[in-house]
C-alpha positions as CSV (number, residue, x, y, z in Angstrom):
1,M,18.6,8.1,-15.5
2,R,17.1,4.8,-17.1
3,R,13.8,5.1,-19.2
4,Q,10.5,6.4,-17.8
5,P,7.3,5.5,-19.1
6,R,5.7,6.9,-21.7
7,P,2.0,8.3,-21.6
8,V,-0.4,5.6,-22.0
9,P,-2.6,7.0,-25.2
10,D,-5.8,5.1,-25.0
11,V,-6.8,6.1,-21.1
12,D,-10.5,7.0,-20.4
13,R,-10.1,10.5,-19.3
14,A,-13.9,10.8,-18.7
15,T,-14.1,8.3,-16.0
16,P,-12.7,9.6,-12.8
17,A,-10.8,7.9,-9.8
18,L,-11.6,8.0,-6.4
19,V,-8.6,7.2,-3.6
20,L,-10.2,5.8,-0.6
21,K,-8.0,5.3,2.5
22,L,-9.3,4.6,5.7
23,D,-6.2,4.6,7.9
24,A,-5.4,8.3,9.1
25,N,-1.8,8.3,8.3
26,V,-0.7,11.7,6.8
27,F,2.5,10.4,5.7
28,H,1.2,7.5,3.3
29,H,2.5,8.2,0.1
30,G,0.7,5.5,-2.1
31,G,-2.2,7.6,-2.7
32,L,0.0,10.2,-4.2
33,G,1.3,8.1,-6.4
34,V,-2.6,7.3,-7.7
35,I,-3.1,10.9,-7.7
36,R,-0.1,11.5,-9.9
37,S,-0.1,8.6,-12.0
38,L,-3.4,9.2,-13.2
39,G,-3.6,12.8,-12.8
40,R,-0.9,13.2,-15.2
41,L,-2.6,11.2,-18.1
42,G,-5.7,13.6,-17.7
43,V,-7.8,11.4,-15.6
44,P,-9.9,13.7,-12.7
45,V,-8.5,12.2,-9.2
46,Y,-10.4,12.8,-6.0
47,A,-9.5,11.5,-2.9
48,V,-10.5,10.9,0.7
49,Q,-8.4,12.6,3.3
50,E,-7.7,12.6,7.1
51,D,-7.5,16.3,7.1
52,R,-6.9,19.8,5.3
53,F,-3.4,19.4,5.9
54,T,-2.3,15.9,4.4
55,P,0.4,16.2,2.0
56,A,-1.4,14.3,-1.2
57,G,-4.3,16.9,-0.9
58,A,-1.9,19.3,-2.1
59,S,-1.0,17.5,-5.1
60,R,-1.8,19.8,-8.6
61,Y,-3.4,16.6,-9.8
62,L,-5.8,16.3,-7.6
63,R,-9.0,17.2,-8.8
64,G,-10.9,17.6,-5.3
65,G,-11.1,15.9,-2.3
66,W,-13.3,15.2,1.4
67,V,-11.8,15.6,4.9
68,W,-13.4,12.6,6.1
69,R,-12.4,10.3,9.0
70,P,-15.5,7.7,8.6
71,G,-13.7,4.8,10.8
72,T,-14.8,1.1,10.0
73,G,-17.1,0.9,12.8
74,D,-20.4,2.0,11.3
75,A,-20.8,0.3,7.9
76,E,-24.1,1.8,7.0
77,R,-22.6,5.3,7.7
78,L,-19.7,4.8,5.3
79,L,-21.3,3.5,2.7
80,A,-24.0,6.5,2.8
81,G,-20.6,8.6,3.0
82,L,-19.3,7.1,-0.2
83,R,-22.6,7.1,-2.0
84,R,-22.8,10.9,-1.2
85,I,-19.3,11.5,-2.7
86,G,-20.2,9.4,-5.5
87,E,-23.0,12.3,-6.0
88,R,-20.7,15.0,-5.7
89,I,-18.3,13.5,-8.5
90,G,-21.4,13.1,-10.7
91,T,-20.7,9.9,-12.9
92,R,-19.6,6.4,-12.0
93,S,-15.8,6.4,-11.3
94,V,-13.0,4.1,-10.1
95,L,-12.5,3.2,-6.6
96,L,-9.1,2.6,-5.6
97,P,-8.3,1.4,-1.8
98,T,-4.7,2.3,-0.7
99,D,-5.2,0.5,3.0
100,D,-6.4,-2.9,3.9
101,A,-9.7,-1.5,5.9
102,G,-10.8,0.3,2.7
103,A,-9.9,-2.9,0.5
104,L,-11.8,-5.2,3.0
105,F,-14.8,-2.7,3.1
106,V,-15.0,-2.3,-1.1
107,A,-14.6,-6.0,-1.2
108,E,-17.4,-7.0,1.5
109,Y,-20.0,-4.4,0.5
110,Q,-19.1,-4.6,-3.2
111,A,-23.0,-5.4,-4.2
112,K,-23.7,-1.9,-2.4
113,L,-21.1,0.3,-4.0
114,R,-21.6,-0.8,-7.8
115,E,-23.6,1.3,-8.8
116,T,-21.9,4.2,-7.7
117,F,-18.2,2.9,-8.4
118,L,-16.1,0.9,-10.5
119,F,-13.8,-2.0,-8.8
120,P,-12.8,-5.3,-9.3
121,E,-15.3,-7.9,-8.2
122,P,-13.5,-10.8,-6.0
123,D,-14.9,-13.6,-3.4
124,P,-15.9,-11.3,-1.0
125,A,-14.4,-13.3,1.9
126,L,-10.7,-13.7,0.0
127,P,-9.4,-10.3,0.8
128,R,-9.6,-10.6,4.4
129,L,-8.4,-13.9,3.9
130,V,-5.1,-13.0,2.6
131,A,-4.8,-10.0,4.6
132,D,-5.3,-11.9,7.9
133,K,-1.9,-13.0,8.7
134,F,-2.7,-16.5,10.0
135,S,-5.4,-17.4,7.7
136,L,-2.5,-16.3,4.9
137,Y,-0.5,-19.2,6.1
138,G,-3.4,-21.8,6.0
139,L,-4.1,-20.8,2.2
140,C,-0.8,-20.9,1.3
141,R,-0.2,-24.5,2.6
142,H,-3.2,-25.3,0.8
143,A,-2.4,-23.9,-2.3
144,G,1.0,-25.3,-2.3
145,M,3.0,-21.7,-2.1
146,P,6.3,-21.7,0.3
147,C,6.1,-19.7,3.3
148,P,7.3,-19.4,6.9
149,A,6.6,-21.4,9.8
150,T,4.1,-19.8,11.6
151,T,2.2,-20.0,15.4
152,L,-0.1,-18.2,17.5
153,A,0.8,-16.9,21.2
154,R,-0.8,-14.5,23.5
155,N,1.6,-14.7,26.2
156,L,5.7,-15.8,26.6
157,G,4.2,-19.0,27.9
158,E,2.8,-20.2,24.7
159,A,5.7,-18.9,22.9
160,A,8.2,-21.0,24.9
161,E,9.5,-22.7,21.8
162,V,10.3,-19.8,19.6
163,R,13.7,-19.3,18.5
164,F,15.1,-15.6,18.2
165,P,15.1,-13.7,16.0
166,V,11.5,-14.1,15.3
167,V,9.3,-12.1,13.4
168,V,5.8,-10.7,15.3
169,K,3.0,-9.5,13.3
170,L,-0.5,-8.2,14.3
171,L,-3.1,-10.9,12.8
172,R,-5.5,-7.8,11.5
173,P,-3.1,-4.7,11.1
174,W,-6.2,-2.6,10.0
175,Q,-7.4,-3.1,13.6
176,G,-4.0,-2.6,15.8
177,A,-3.3,1.1,15.1
178,G,-1.6,2.3,18.1
179,R,-0.9,-0.5,20.3
180,T,2.2,-1.9,18.2
181,R,3.7,-1.9,14.9
182,S,2.1,-4.5,12.4
183,T,5.4,-6.2,12.0
184,T,8.4,-6.5,14.5
185,L,11.7,-8.1,13.8
186,V,11.8,-9.3,17.9
187,R,15.7,-10.6,19.0
188,D,15.1,-11.5,22.8
189,R,12.2,-12.9,25.0
190,A,12.2,-9.2,27.2
191,Q,11.2,-7.5,23.9
192,L,8.6,-10.0,22.8
193,A,7.0,-9.7,26.7
194,G,6.7,-6.0,25.8
195,L,4.9,-6.8,22.5
196,F,2.6,-9.1,24.5
197,E,1.8,-6.3,26.8
198,R,0.8,-4.0,24.5
199,A,-1.3,-6.5,22.6
200,A,-3.6,-6.5,25.6
201,G,-4.3,-10.2,25.4
202,D,-4.8,-10.5,21.9
203,E,-2.8,-13.3,19.9
204,L,0.1,-12.4,18.2
205,M,1.4,-14.0,15.2
206,L,5.1,-15.4,15.5
207,Q,6.5,-15.9,12.2
208,E,9.9,-18.1,11.7
209,Y,12.4,-15.4,10.7
210,L,14.0,-16.2,7.3
211,P,17.7,-15.2,6.2
212,G,17.7,-14.1,2.7
213,D,16.9,-11.3,0.3
214,D,13.4,-9.5,0.0
215,W,11.4,-9.5,-2.9
216,F,8.2,-7.5,-4.3
217,F,5.4,-8.7,-6.6
218,H,3.1,-5.9,-7.8
219,G,0.2,-6.8,-10.3
220,Y,-3.2,-6.7,-11.6
221,C,-5.9,-9.6,-12.0
222,D,-8.9,-9.5,-14.7
223,E,-11.6,-11.3,-13.9
224,Q,-10.2,-14.7,-14.8
225,S,-7.2,-14.0,-12.7
226,L,-5.0,-13.4,-15.5
227,C,-2.2,-11.1,-14.5
228,R,-1.1,-8.5,-16.0
229,P,0.8,-6.4,-15.7
230,A,3.1,-8.2,-13.4
231,F,6.1,-6.6,-11.7
232,T,9.0,-8.0,-9.5
233,G,11.6,-6.3,-7.3
234,R,13.5,-6.3,-4.8
235,K,13.6,-4.2,-1.2
236,H,16.9,-3.0,0.0
237,R,16.2,-1.1,2.7
238,S,12.9,-1.0,5.2
239,Y,12.1,1.0,8.3
240,P,12.4,-0.2,11.0
241,A,15.5,-1.9,9.2
242,G,14.8,-5.9,8.5
243,A,11.0,-6.0,9.2
244,G,8.7,-2.9,8.0
245,L,7.9,-0.4,5.2
246,T,9.9,-0.3,2.4
247,A,12.1,2.6,2.2
248,F,14.2,1.9,-1.0
249,G,13.6,-0.8,-3.5
250,T,14.8,-1.2,-7.5
251,A,12.6,-3.1,-9.9
252,E,14.3,-6.5,-11.3
253,P,13.1,-9.0,-13.8
254,N,12.6,-12.3,-11.7
255,P,10.5,-14.7,-14.0
256,G,10.7,-17.7,-11.3
257,L,8.7,-15.5,-9.1
258,A,6.5,-14.2,-11.3
259,T,5.5,-18.0,-12.5
260,A,5.1,-18.7,-8.6
261,A,2.9,-15.8,-8.1
262,A,0.9,-16.0,-11.2
263,Q,-0.1,-19.9,-10.2
264,L,-1.2,-18.8,-6.8
265,F,-3.6,-16.2,-8.1
266,E,-5.1,-18.9,-10.5
267,R,-5.4,-20.9,-7.3
268,L,-7.2,-18.3,-5.2
269,S,-9.2,-17.2,-8.2
270,Y,-7.7,-13.7,-7.1
271,R,-9.2,-10.3,-9.1
272,G,-7.6,-7.0,-8.6
273,I,-4.5,-5.4,-7.3
274,M,-2.1,-7.2,-5.3
275,D,1.2,-6.2,-3.2
276,L,3.1,-9.1,-1.9
277,D,6.2,-9.4,-0.1
278,L,8.5,-12.6,-0.3
279,R,11.6,-13.7,1.1
280,R,14.1,-15.8,-1.1
281,D,15.2,-18.6,1.3
282,P,19.1,-19.4,0.7
283,R,18.7,-22.7,2.9
284,D,16.3,-24.1,0.0
285,G,16.2,-21.1,-2.9
286,Q,12.4,-20.8,-2.5
287,Y,10.4,-17.7,-2.4
288,K,8.5,-17.7,0.6
289,L,5.3,-15.7,1.0
290,L,5.3,-13.0,3.8
291,D,2.5,-11.0,3.2
292,F,-0.5,-10.5,0.7
293,N,-1.8,-7.3,0.6
294,P,-5.1,-7.2,-1.5
295,R,-4.6,-3.5,-2.6
296,L,-2.4,-0.8,-4.1
297,G,1.0,-1.1,-2.2
298,A,2.2,2.5,-0.9
299,Q,5.5,2.0,-3.1
300,F,3.5,0.7,-6.5
301,R,5.1,3.8,-8.4
302,L,8.5,1.6,-8.3
303,F,6.7,-0.6,-11.0
304,A,6.3,0.6,-14.3
305,D,6.6,-0.6,-18.2
306,D,8.1,1.0,-21.2
307,A,4.0,1.0,-22.7
308,G,3.6,3.7,-19.4
309,V,1.6,0.9,-17.4
310,D,1.6,0.7,-13.7
311,V,-1.0,-0.9,-11.4
312,A,-3.3,2.0,-10.9
313,V,-3.0,2.5,-14.4
314,A,-3.9,-1.2,-15.3
315,A,-7.0,-0.7,-13.1
316,H,-8.2,2.3,-14.5
317,L,-7.9,0.8,-18.3
318,H,-9.5,-2.7,-17.2
319,L,-12.4,-1.6,-15.7
320,T,-13.4,1.4,-18.2
321,G,-13.1,-1.3,-20.9
322,R,-10.0,-0.2,-22.3
323,E,-6.9,-2.9,-23.6
324,I,-3.9,-3.1,-21.3
325,P,-1.2,-2.8,-23.8
326,H,1.8,-4.8,-23.4
327,G,5.0,-3.6,-22.6
328,T,8.2,-4.6,-20.8
329,P,9.0,-3.6,-17.2
330,L,11.7,-0.9,-16.4
331,R,14.6,-1.3,-14.4
332,R,13.9,1.6,-11.8
333,G,14.7,2.9,-8.3
334,F,12.4,4.0,-5.8
335,L,13.0,5.9,-2.3
336,V,10.8,7.3,0.2
337,E,12.7,10.4,1.5
338,N,11.0,10.3,5.2
339,Y,12.1,6.9,5.8
340,D,15.5,6.4,3.8
341,P,17.3,8.1,6.1
342,A,16.4,6.3,9.3
343,A,16.6,2.7,7.7
344,A,19.9,3.1,6.8
345,F,20.9,4.5,10.1
346,G,19.2,1.3,11.4
347,Y,21.5,-0.9,8.9
348,W,24.4,1.3,9.3
349,R,23.9,0.2,13.1
350,Q,23.8,-3.5,12.6
351,G,26.9,-3.5,10.3
352,L,24.8,-4.1,7.2
353,L,25.6,-0.7,5.0
354,T,28.4,1.8,5.2
355,P,27.8,5.9,4.4
356,G,29.5,5.0,0.9
357,A,27.2,2.2,-0.1
358,W,24.1,4.3,1.0
359,L,25.4,7.0,-1.3
360,R,26.2,5.0,-4.1
361,S,22.4,3.5,-3.6
362,L,21.0,6.9,-4.4
363,R,22.4,7.0,-7.9
364,E,20.0,4.1,-8.6
365,V,16.6,6.2,-7.5
366,D,14.3,7.1,-10.3
367,E,11.2,8.5,-8.6
368,L,11.0,9.4,-5.2
369,A,7.6,8.8,-2.9
370,W,7.1,12.8,-2.4
371,F,9.2,15.1,-4.6
372,A,8.6,15.6,-8.1
373,R,9.9,18.7,-10.3
374,D,6.1,18.8,-11.6
375,D,4.4,18.8,-8.2
376,L,6.5,20.3,-5.3
377,R,3.8,21.2,-2.8
378,P,3.3,17.5,-1.3
379,F,6.8,17.3,-1.1
380,G,6.9,20.9,1.0
381,L,3.8,20.0,3.1
382,M,5.5,16.5,4.1
383,C,8.8,18.1,5.1
384,A,7.2,20.5,7.2
385,R,4.9,18.1,9.0
386,L,7.6,15.6,9.5
387,A,9.7,18.9,10.9
388,W,6.2,19.6,13.7
389,R,6.2,15.8,14.4
390,V,10.1,15.3,15.0
391,A,9.2,18.7,17.4
392,G,7.0,16.8,19.1
393,K,4.1,19.6,18.5
394,P,0.6,19.5,16.8
395,F,0.9,20.9,13.1
396,P,-0.4,24.5,13.0
397,G,-4.1,24.5,12.0
398,R,-4.7,21.1,11.9
399,G,-7.6,21.2,14.4
400,R,-10.3,18.5,14.5
401,P,-11.0,17.7,10.8
402,P,-15.0,18.3,9.8
403,V,-17.0,15.0,8.8
404,A,-16.9,14.6,5.0
405,T,-16.1,18.3,3.9
406,P,-15.1,18.7,0.3
407,R,-11.9,20.3,-0.2
408,H,-10.9,22.1,-3.7
409,R,-9.0,24.9,-4.8
410,P,-9.9,27.7,-6.9
411,G,-10.2,27.6,-10.5
412,R,-10.5,23.9,-10.5
413,A,-13.7,21.9,-10.4
414,A,-14.8,19.9,-7.6
415,P,-17.6,18.4,-5.9
416,E,-19.7,21.0,-4.0
417,G,-21.8,21.0,-0.9
418,E,-21.5,18.7,2.3
419,T,-21.4,14.9,2.1
420,D,-22.8,14.1,5.7
421,G,-22.2,10.5,5.9
422,Q,-23.8,10.3,9.1
């Protein structure tokens, strides 16, 4: 086991944090990372959750939460609900979105949320531009950031010149739930035809498939677009294999990549947390930007420094007027228990991983997405829900969630009453 981050001495324990997630995905582990990271420091953490049995909602470090699926179709309803949640918390709190839909909403309606919450204040249009896969391609070309060749198509005829394999992405993944994966590695025309059929006439983005190693960049930019902390690392396994969610990654220093990312943020005048996915193209040695997520990445707990700072802690410190201490990034490994076995099987089928190599890689793991010795309930509930999903059965007692009903455990301070948000 390598060095672990130590507690931050100057965190503001009087200012709560609210974890906002609008995507109804109970297996999203990024919110749990925020709850544990800030909760262990004594910060009161609250959360919006999709149902009563969301695994992250079982954390001992969650002060209180609301079962609420507001969607994004009615902005005024969502604004009203967030304001009421702020009233129930009782004081202005740091707002931390963990999905694209939440991050875009906060950026675009920031003027109406500032009295209730603390958050970075970017150009309201910029987060949508970087989250939209094709507009990001244009931004990269304008800013001089290397990126894969990209085109748009609605059908096979428009994709006649594409070379396989090709990476197919939804332009706006926060709008595509239920139709297809946001990112799919396509190996032949038959598979591509199936994706066009499921897209129901919407444009898909076809991105050049690059050989090479996958890398991350996670950081936090202040109002001058100065990025600190800045973390780099490698994605070793994803689910699905080759083009999907991180299953196993390691934190590794990469000064060249960090410099290129810092220059991009300065050119874009970016503010706030970000999660970048890049690939080093061995043909020219360049790190090419694949995705720019204007929010916390689900795997952000991979990255921490020896001052105890990760990007969630950095945001809370900065937004509450504290100094972000200087620290040296730690070499760490991070594994997602419900994804990595399936990911490893996919790599094994492709001849890219042996069982022995997979077992050896587990020795590099310093933090797991769900299991923590000091907070066992989320892991247990995740396993139970995963077992029911594999069995093809609805989770017992889940039912239809009420709108914005507070959830809290006896003996823990939590907002009372109901937040109607209607």
